[in-house]
N, C-alpha and C positions, 0 to 999 in steps of 0.2 A: 565567627567560626574559625579559630586559628588552625593553621595547618603548616606542614613543613615539606613542600614538594622538593626542596633542595636536596633532601636525602636521596631522592632518585638520581639526581645529577651526580652526587658523590658515588653512588653505586655504579653508575655507568662509567665514571672516570676510572674506577678500579676494576672494570670488567666483571662486575657482579650482576647477577639477575636481580631485578627489582619489581616489587608489587606495590600497587597503591590500594590502600584500604579506606573505603568511604563508609562512614558510620551512619549515614542517613539512608533513606529509601532509594531504590533505583529510580523512581519517578523524579524525585528532587535532584538527584545526581544528573539525570538526563536533561532536565530543564536547564541547569547551569552549564552543562556541556553544550547545549544548543546555543545558549547566549554567547559563551566563550568563542565558539566557532563561527559566529556571525550568522547562524541560521535563524535566530530570533533577535530582532533589533529592539533596542530600548530607546525611549519609552514605548511600551506596547500601544499601538495606535488603533488597532481594530480587533478587540476581543470578540468572541472567545478565541483562545489560542489552540491550534491543532498541532500536536507533536506525536509522531508515530508511537503507538503502544499506550498512549495516555488518553483518558477521556477529555472531551473539550473542557478547557479551563477558562473561567472568567477571571478578571483581574483579582478579585477577592480570593481566588483559589491558588494564585501564584505565590511563591515565596515572597516575603515582604520586600526583599532587596530588588525583586523584579517588578512587582506591582508599583513600588514607589522608589525608583532607583536613586533619587536625589535625597532620600531620607537618611541613608547610612552609606555614603559613598566609599568610605574607607573599608567598611565591612564587605560591600559589594566587590570591591577590587580584590580583597583578600580571598573571597569565595571563588571568584573567577580565576585567580592566580593558581588555584589548585590544579587547573587543567593546562597550565603553561607547558608542561612536559609529560602529560599523561600518555601521550602517544609512544613514549619511550618505555612505558611499563610493560613487563612481560605478562602481567596478569593484573586484572582489577578485581578486588574482593569487595563485596557489598554486604552490609549488615541487614539482610533481608532473606527471604526464601522464595523459591521459584513459584509455587502455587499462589502465593500472595500477590505477586506482580508478574505473572507469566507473560502477558503481552508486552510489558515494558522490557523485561529481560530478553525476550525474543528480538525486539527492536534494537536494543543496545548491543546484543551479541553480533549484529551485522556490522558494527563499527569498531568493536574492541573485544578482546578476550575477557570474558566476564564469568565470575564464579560467585554465586550467592552462598554465604556461609552462616546466615543468621537463623533465628534471632539469637543474639549473644546474651542469653539469660542463664544464670547459674543452674546447674544440672538438677538440683533438688526440685526446682520449680518448672522444669521443662521435661527432659527425657528421663530423669531420675536414675541415670546410670551411675552417678557418683553422689551418694546421699549426703556426704559431708560438704558438698559444694553448695553453700546456701547463701553466699553474699558476694558482692563485687570486690570486697576487700578495701574499699575506700569510701568514707562518708565525709561530706563537707560540714555537717552539723552533728553535734553530740546527741546521742540517743538517751537523753535524760528521762523521757517519758515513754520509751518504747514498750516496756513491759506493761505499763499502766494502760496504754491504749489497746494493746492486745487483750488484756483482761476485760476492758470495757466492751470491746467487740464481742468477746465470747459470751457476754450476757445478753446479747441482742438476737432477735429472731432471724432466721435465714432470709437473706435478700432484703433486709429492712434498712440498711445504712447506706447513705450517700458519702463516698469518700471524696474529699476535695483537696487538691494539691496542684500548685502551679510551678513545681520544680524548684531548682536552686537559684534561678536567675531572674525569672519574671517578676515584675513589680507593678502592682495595680495602683491606680490613682486612689485618693481617699474617697472620692465620690463612687468609684467603681467598687471599692471594698464595702462601702455602705450598702449599695444595691445588692451585692452578692450576699451579704449577711442577712438582709431582710428577705431576699428571695429564698434562701435556705430555710429561714424560719417559716415563711409562707407555704413552703411545700409540705409541711407537717410531717416530714420524714426525719428519722435520726440522721445525724451527719457527724462525720469525723473530719475536721478541717485543720490542715497543716498551715499555720501562720507563723512565718519566721519572726524572730525577735524584732528585726528591723521594720516589720510591717504592722506590728501590734498597735502602734499609735494611730493607725488609720481606721481601726475598728470603731463603729458607732458607740457613743457613750451608753453605758448600761447594757450593752448587748451580751457581754459575757455572763453577767449575773442573770439576765433574763433567760438565757438559753442553756442553763445548766441541765435542765431536764431532758431536752432532746439532743443537744449538741455537745461535742467534746472537742476542745481546741488544744492543739499541741504544737510545739515548735519544730518537732522532727518526729518521724515514725519510720519503722522498717517497712518500706512500701511493698516489697514483694510479699512479706508475711501478711500485710493488711489486705492486699488484693486477693490473696489465697484464702482469706477467711470466708466462711459460708455466710457471714452476716452482711457482706458487701453486696449491694444491689446494683450500684452503678458508680462510675468514676467520673467526677466533674474535673476535667483536665485541661491544661494548656495545649495539649496535643504534641508535646515534645516527643521525638521518636523513641527514646528510651521508655518513657511512660506508656506510650501507645503500644509498643511491642510487648511490654509486660502485661498490659491489659488483654491484648490478643492472646498471649500465651496462656493466661489464667482464665480466659473466658468471661471477662467482665465488660458489659456494655458501657458506653461512654456518652457524656455530654461534653461536647468540645467547645472551648472558649479560647481559640488560638490568639497569641499575642504578636509574634513576629517570626522571622526566619522561615524555617520549613514548616512551622506549625499550621499555617493556613492550608498548605497542600495536604498535609496529613489529615486535617479535619475534613477536607473534601473526600478523601478516600474512606474515612471512617463512616461518613454519612451516605455517600452515593455509590461507592464501589464495594466495600466490604459489608455495608449495611449493618453496622454494629453500634450505631448511635445517632445522635442528632447534633446539630451545631446551632449555638445561640446566634441571634441576630442583633447587631448593634443598632441603636437609634441614629438619627441624623447627626447627633453631637458626638458619636463615637462611643457612647456608654451603653452597655447592656443593662436594661432596666430589670427591676426585681420581678415584674410580672412575666417577662420573657424567661428569666431564670427559673422561676417557679413552674411555668408551663412546660419547659423542657425537661425538668427533673420528673415531673408527673408523667410525661410522655414515655420516658424510659422505664420508670418504676411501676407504672400502672397500665392497664388496658392491653388491647390486642397488639398494638404496634410495639409496645414494650416487650411483650412475650416473643414477638418475632425477632427483635433485636437480641434478646437473650439467647434464643435458639441459634442465631447466626454467630453470636460470640462463642458459644460452645463448639460450633462447627469449626470455626477458625482456630480455636484452641486445639482441637484434634489435629488439624492440618499442621499447626505449628510443631506440636510434639512429634508428629510423623516426620517432619522435615529434619529435625535434629536427632531423631532416634536412629537406631542401627539400620543402615541401608536407606535412610531418607535422603532427599536431594542435597541438603546442606551437608549431611554426613558424608555422602559420596563425593561432593565437591572438595571437602577437606582432604579426603583420601587421595583424590586426583592431584590436588595441590602438593601434598606431601610426596606422592609417588614421583611427580615430575622433579621435585627437588632432589629426591634420592637418586633418580636417574642422572640428573645433572651432576651431582657430586661424584657418582661412580664413573661417569664418562669424561669428567673434567670440564663439563659444560659450564660450571661455575668458576672455572679457573683451577689453579693448583694450590697446593698448600696442605697443611695438616689440620684436620678437625680436632677440636678440643672437647673432651667429654665434660658435660655440665649436668649436675643433678638438678632436676626440676620436678615439680609435682605433676601427677598424671593429668591433671587439668588445672588451669588457673584462670582467674577472671581479670585481675588488674595487673598488678606487678608480680613478678615471680618471687613472692615471699610466702612463707608458710604461715597460715592463720594461727593465731593464738587460740588455744582450746576454748570453745564456747563463745568466742567473740565475733568470728567472721572477719576480723581485721588482721592485717598483715603483721608478721613478726619477723623472725630471723630468716635468712636465706634457707631454702629447703635443705634438709639433711640428706646425706648420701643414701638413706634407705629408700628414697624415692627413685623412680626410673631414671636411668642415665641415657642421654641422647648425644649425638655427635653434632656439634655446631661449629662451623669454621668462623673463628673470630675475624671480622673484616680488617683488612689492612693491605698495604702494598704487596706483601708476600703471603698474606693469610686471607684470601677472599672468602666471602660469605654471602648470606642472603639478607637483603634489606627490605623491610616493609615500611613504606611511607604512610603514616597515619594522616588521614584527612577527614574533615567533616565537622559535625556539630559540637557545640560546647557541652559541658557536663560529663556524665560518666563515660560516654563513648569517645571522648576526644583524646587523641594522642596516647591511647592505650588500647589494648586488645579487647578487653571485655569478653574474652572468649571462654565462657563457661562451657560452651559446647564443643570446644576443640580438645579432642582426646589426645593428649601428648603421650599416652601410653602406646600410641601407634607409631613409635619411632619418629615423632615429629621433630619440632625444632623450636628453639627460642629465637624470636625475631628481634632484630635491633630496631627499636622504635625511635623515630625522630621526635 
């Protein structure tokens, strides 16, 4: 989980206000905060772990760097280093929303200035205030089959398809890929499975030919569009926070198969706190067997418990849209953040110097680039017909506002992902580290 806390040190050196942006949940952020400040010692000797605002956590519910600190020592150090200067931050922003983690937010707010501003989902799929904001603007893999998979989904009955994706980084063993493949087949449900080119060799021999009737395998797909499809009945996921927040926003129940980092904690909340899914159980050899996979899919897709999870998923979808909608908690927090910035600029609280007007889109997701028509991917820098805001370019004589990006890898790392941030509110471009 790469991060750049040094940006905050630079901000303070030049007398600038600085904010830290954590791209994971408040719960995961608070766990790492506890470890960094010596409030939770490693290795954990007596689970379950009790942290204010969080449910009791067994070792399997903790982030993998905490449950097995010797497994990735360099990553653990990198994660904990995020907090080396967080006490200097004037504000901590988190990619979550209040109702989703109210008890955690209340606990964290006692030790730091915290604003939840998520979920950072493109507006078209969340509050729908900007209908052409449909993508993050950056994809790691080419969308060769995107139109084909959407067409395939459109031909399937409502709630009949299991969508399977493990993000852009997770890599399953060949044995686990085989168990997953035959578990999907055994469920007897339609499935859309994203298998990256680097993972295709791990598929069982003959599986692709055998599963043409029920399954559809692609190397990439437009995940938000897929999750928004009426055909999707559940999301078989690694529980990365981006994927989890997308499923919550779009009301899709989940089968969680976490791999590492924050995913294990997210899976705990999916199952036991938000009650929008189940979590597969590994065997003693660390492999999730096909029978377990099949049973979990059936539990979500069929029966009374599955119906309850679907209802909860729709409930959280409503809460999510409410949070980022006009007057919602995340919307108000963004207003508060911007208002404090404007007051600071007006009073000289951010230093002196002359702000420079920069044209930016009213909303942006990734980088401040104007999407090419019909692609959702970045193009040239926005033209002057977009709203202009005042942004002090940082420097010894030109102070500004620095946002230090911290958190998970993938779409949320070192970039805003703020589809919900309405820059039409005289907001700002933030210098990202």
